[in-house]
N, C-alpha and C positions, 0 to 999 in steps of 0.2 A: 383467462387464468386459466392457467394447465392445469391438469392432474396430475398426484404428486404419487411414487412412489418411496418408503423409505424401507433402508439398509440394515435390518436390527441381527446381533446373533452376540454370541460369546466373545470375546474380546480374541485377536488374532486370527480370525474366519476367513480375512480377505475382501473386507466389505469397502476396504477405502481404496484397494487394486481395483474392486469391479466400478465404484462409483466412476473413479480415473477413466476408466475402460469408455463406461457409458459417455462420460462430458468431454473426453477423446482432450481434457487436463492433464496437469500434477499439482490438483490446488488442494487435491487431499495427500498426508504427508502419509507414504508408505513404510513399516521398518518391520523384523522379524521380532522386536522387543512388544509385550502384550498391552495395551490399553494409550496407543500412540493418540491416539483421536479420544478428544471428550466433549466440544461443543460439538452442537451442531451445524452443519455444511451442506447447504444447500450449490444444487449448478443444475443446469439444466440438459436434456441431450435430447438432440436432433439427428441422431443415428435415420430414424422416420420422418424423411424430411415433412410426410406428411402428417405426419400424430408425434412430436414434441410434448415432452412431458418432461419436469421436476421430479428430480432425485435430491435425498436427504440423504445425507452420509453420518453414523452415530458412532455414540463409543462402544462398546462394548462392554452388553450388562455380565456382572462378576455375579449376581449373587450374592454382593453386598447392598446394606443401605446407609451406611458411614460413611463420612468422609471425602474422597476424590470419587471411589468409584459411587457410592450412592448416589453423589452429586451427576455423574457420567450414565447412569444407571436414566436416573429422570427424565435426564436431557431425551435419551433412546426412547421414550415413554411417551413425552410429549410429543416428538417424530410421530411416532405410531399413531398415536390418535388422532390427528389429522391428518391422515396419510389415505388415498384413495385406494392405494392396493401397497401390501409387507410383502419382502422378499425377507425370509425366515434364512438366513443363511447359515448351515453347519459347514464344516471341515469333512470331507471323506476320508480324509487322513488318521483321524482321531476319532469316530463314531458316534453314537447317540450318546450325548453326553449333554444334551439340552434341554432335560424334560422338564424345570423348572418357568424356562423361556417359555416351551410349548403349552404349560401351562392358563401364563397369563395372559398369553394370545388369545385361547381359546376363549377367557372371559372377555377378555377388549372386541372380541365378534367382529374383526374388522377381516375383510379379504385377504387371503394369505397364498403366498405360494413357498415353499419348501424348493429352495436352492442348495443345493448340494455342490459346494466348490471343492475346488483342486486335487480333481477328479484325473490328470492328468499321471499315468504309466497304474492308475487302476484298475480292476475290473471293475465296469459298472454294473452289474447285473448283481453280483456279489455287493459293493455298495446299498444298491436297491432295495435288495433285501433284509440291511441291518435296519435300516432305514423306515422299513413299510410299516413298525411296527406306530409309529411315531397319526399313522391312520389317515395320512392323506392318499385324495383319491388321483393327484398325478405329480410328479414329482422330477423335477430337469438337473438336469446332471452339468456345471460349466469347471473348465479351468480359463479365472481370470485374468493369471499372469500371465496367462499363454493364446488368451482370446479364443480357445475353444469351447461349442457350444452358444458363443454370444449372440451366432443369427436366432439360432430357435426359444431362446430367452427373451429377445427383442420381441420377435414376431409374438410371442405369448404375452406379454406383457401388452400391449399393445392393445390387443383383443381384449382383453381385460378390463384397462382403464374405460374410463366414461369419456364424452367427448369433451366435458369441462369440468374442471376446478373447483374445489373452493380458497387455492394459496397461491397469491402472489409471488409471482417470481421477479429480480430484478432488474432493472429497466438500460434500459440507455438511453436514459433523457442527459442529452447535456445540462440540462438547467440546472442537475441535483448538483450539493456543493459539496465535494467529495471527501470528509474529511478521516484523518488516522493518529487513532490516540495509541502513542506511541510512549517509550519509559525502559523505566529499570521493569527488575520484575518484582511483583508485589506493593506498586504506587498505585493501585485503584485504577488501571484502563478499564478490568469489565464490569466493578463495581459502577463507573458512571456509567458504562456503555446501558449497563441494564437499568443504570437510575433513567435513564433519559429514553428506553421505551418502554418503561411500567409494567416491564416482567424479565423473569430470572431466562433471558435466553440466552446470558454467559455464564458459565461455571467462575462463580467467586469462590476463593480461599483465601487461607492467609500462607497456604504453602505455597511459598516461591514457586514461578514457571507451573504453573497451574494451564495457562494458556500455551496453547503450541502452533497451534493455525490461526492464519489471519483470516478473519470470521469479519464478511459483510453482511448487511442489515439495510435496508432501505427502511426512513425514519421519513413523519412530516409533523414540522413544529410552526405553528407560528402563520401557515399557510406557504410555507417554505418549504423544499423537497432537499435531504441528506442522505446521503450513504455514509452511513459511521462501520470504520475500520477497527477492529479488536486487536490490538497484535502483540504477538509473545513477547516477553520481555527481553531487553539485548541489554547483555554483559560485555564485557572485555572479553577480547579474544580469549586471552589464558588462560580462563576459567572457563570455559566453553571446550569439553570436554566429550560431551556423549554428540554419538550421529545425529542423530534428533533433535538436541537443539542448534544443530550447525542447520541442519533443513529450516527450522524455528526460526532463525536470524536473516538464511536468506527469503523468506516468506513476509517477514520481519521489511527485511531492504526494495522487494519488489512493493511490499503497501507503500510503503514514502514515495517511491515512485509514480504509483497512479493516484497519489493522492492527489487535492489542490491545497489542502492547508493539513498540516500535521501539528495537532497537540500535543507538547510535548508536557508529560504529565511528572512532577519531581511530591518529593516525601516532604513532610513540612517541619520533621522533626530529624532530618537527617539531609536537607541544604540541598548544596549543588555538590556531588561526588564527581569519581573520576566519573566511573559512568555512565555519569550522562553527558560530560561533556564527551562521551563516543557515539552516546544516542543519538544529543546533541549536530557533532558532525557528520554524523548518518546525511538528515535533515539538508545542510549544508549543502554538501557535496550535490545532493539533489534539484537544491535547489525550490525547494517549496515553501511555499510563506508559512508562517513560522506562531504560536500561539502559545507563552510559560502558563501552564498550568501548579499553583502549588499546592497539591490537595492535604486532607488531611490537618487543614488550618483553623478548621475550632477546636480540635486540644490542647492550644496551645495558650501557654499564659499570656501577657502584657510582652514581658522582658524577651520569652524566647521568638516572637514574631517578634519584634526589632533584634534580635541576632540573625534568626532567619529573612527579614530582609536587606539586613547589611553584608550579609556572604551570599544571597540572591545577585544584590548590583554590584558589589567587587568580581565575584565570579562572572557574571554575562553581562560586562561591560563591555565585550567586544560583539555584540549583538542587537546595539541600544533600542534598534528599530522594531524590536519583537515585543508585544507586550505583555504586561504579564498581569495575572488576575490571580486571587483567592479564593478557592471552590474547598466542598465540601461532597465528597463522593457519596458518604453516605446519607447525609442527613440535607446534600440537593443547595446550600447556600451556594451561591454565587453564579447558578447559570445563565442571570439573564447576563449578567456582565460575559462572562463567556464567549455567548452567541454575539456577543455583540462585536467583540472583537474578536470572534471569527469571522465574519459578516465586512468586516474593513479590511481584515487579511486577502479577503478574497476579491475584494472586491478591486482593491489594490492589484492584486495579480495577476490577475486578468483583464485589468484595463487596460486597452484598446487606442492607444493615440495614432493621430495624424501628421506626416511627416509636418505638416506648418507650424504647429506646437511645439513639436521638439525642435526643429531649426532655429525656432525664436527663442525657446529656451537656450540654447547653446549660445548662441551670439547676445545675449543680455549675460550669458553665465564669461565669455570669450572680455566683454567688454568690462565688464565689472572687476575681473581678476586674471589677465591675464597670465598664460604659461608665461615662466622665466627662463632665461637664456642660458641654455648649455653650447659652451665654450663657442660664446660667440652668436651663435646661431638660437633661433627661437621657434619653438612647433607651431605651425600652423592649420586650424581647427577648420575645416571649407563647409560643411556638407556632415546632416547625422540623420537617418533615420529608423522607425522601429524596425527592431529584427525578431519579434515573440514575445510571449505573456508566459507568467506562470515558472519560470522569471520573468520582469518587465524586461528585455535588450534593449541596448541601442547599440548600436553601430557606427562610428565617426570615422569619416573619412577626412584624409588631412596628408601633409607635410612632416618630415622628421619627428614619428609620432610615435618612434621609441626611445627616442629620447625626452617621453613626456614623463615627469618623475612620477611615482608614487604618490605625496601627498596631492598633487594637481588632480590625480584619478579620483582621490577621494574627497576631492571640494567640486569635481562632478557631479559625483555622486549621491550629495550630501545638497548639491542645488538641484538637484533634479527633484529627489526623495520631497527638498522641501517645497516645492513648485507647484509641485503635482498632489500633494498632497499623500502620499506614498504610506503604509505603516506597516510593518508585520511582514513584510515580501524583501528577498535580499532581491537587490537592484545589478545588472549585468551589461557591464557596455566593453566593445568590440572594438578595436583600433584596428583602423585598417591604412596603411600609406596607400598614396597611386603610383601606377606603374610606367618608370619612366620607359618609352618608346623605341628610346637613341639608346638605352643601355644595353655596352657591351656590342653594337654596334661599332664599324669604323666608316670616315669619311671620306670616300673614292670619290676623286676630283676624274671630272669629264674632260675628252680632251682638248674642247674650248678653255675650259679652266686651266688646265697645262697649258695651251700657249699660252696663252693671258699674262699667268706665275713668271715664262718665263720674259714675257714681251718688260713687265714691272719690272725684275729684277736688273734684265740688259740695260733701261733706262736709269735707275740707280746708278748700276755701276759707271754708268756714262758720265752722270754728274760728277 
């Protein structure tokens, strides 16, 4: 287990910029607008190869205890309580305005280091004298945006950290099932993740757009290991106006690319909207396994449930292979069925096929229903081999495959899906025609062939 360093402070003092500098990533959203970060975001700093450590980025503590600001502050306090070292980040340009946070840190009694950020272009001695009243024996000055002073900060952090920490990091075990919860804003993604984890790990609020970063958390359930990814809600492009929300959309699309199973969450009361179709399109473009979860099912009457069932069946008819479950993220109903569908979709998406079994399937499909003749010619499917997983991909070789009708391609997909019992995952076919080695080449006769041709012509004329 790695030691943990928590970045705490007021909003917009540069904690996320410092987090990205430590982890050499862009996992944390950075913007001049205060309050961009809300949930805890963990990463690993490996700048010192001999002493790696965990870093947690937190939302700014604004002194409010109600609404989103209060929930963000509780997340920051939870991160600080489990940290081995707290970096108390302040803004050099605004001066000492953090008395309330300082009072709380003193009561917490955790190892704390004062870090004065945004020092570029300022007199360090003057800034240090302003913050001297905080009573820290040692203060470090940095500019996270310009990487000024980070080497000294890293040395100081490594010196103060213990050899072993108490916090587990995200591992790289390929056996973990990576699940991304996606959907429109305010459909219950964060509520469901909190329910599965058994703690308030994500900020769940009735305010749409509460989640902005894509937060990954590891979990174990019934002996299996998972990585849950809570994502920001996706809206139609025409309604995405704020720059921060555009970055959130990018993070969500990246999470979809990195997951193995995407759980599309719908609001049972609203049914399938155009925004849901937009989110579903992103999942299909990435070729990821899909499970549709209708949330807030417990609050509907029997008539409303019938209407919701009919609407989902009609509007999601183009993905008949995706299983649909009814859940309540608030009360926990339907979770067993949800994970059964996730396991089935994951098994189908990651299954490794042998060349012999897929060739046998192609042979049976061809004999059962041969391709139709197009302009007097019939496409020939010679052989097939696996081309990858997640989604399962099959590469078919043959002749005249460009003339193969779309209906026959759908027949092959349905045949393979039924034969190998593939559920919850798209199936991709790639058709490749053999190359004619004589295409574009002129048949040049040899001298002997030319003489023989002349004798033959002379003989025919002589008769």
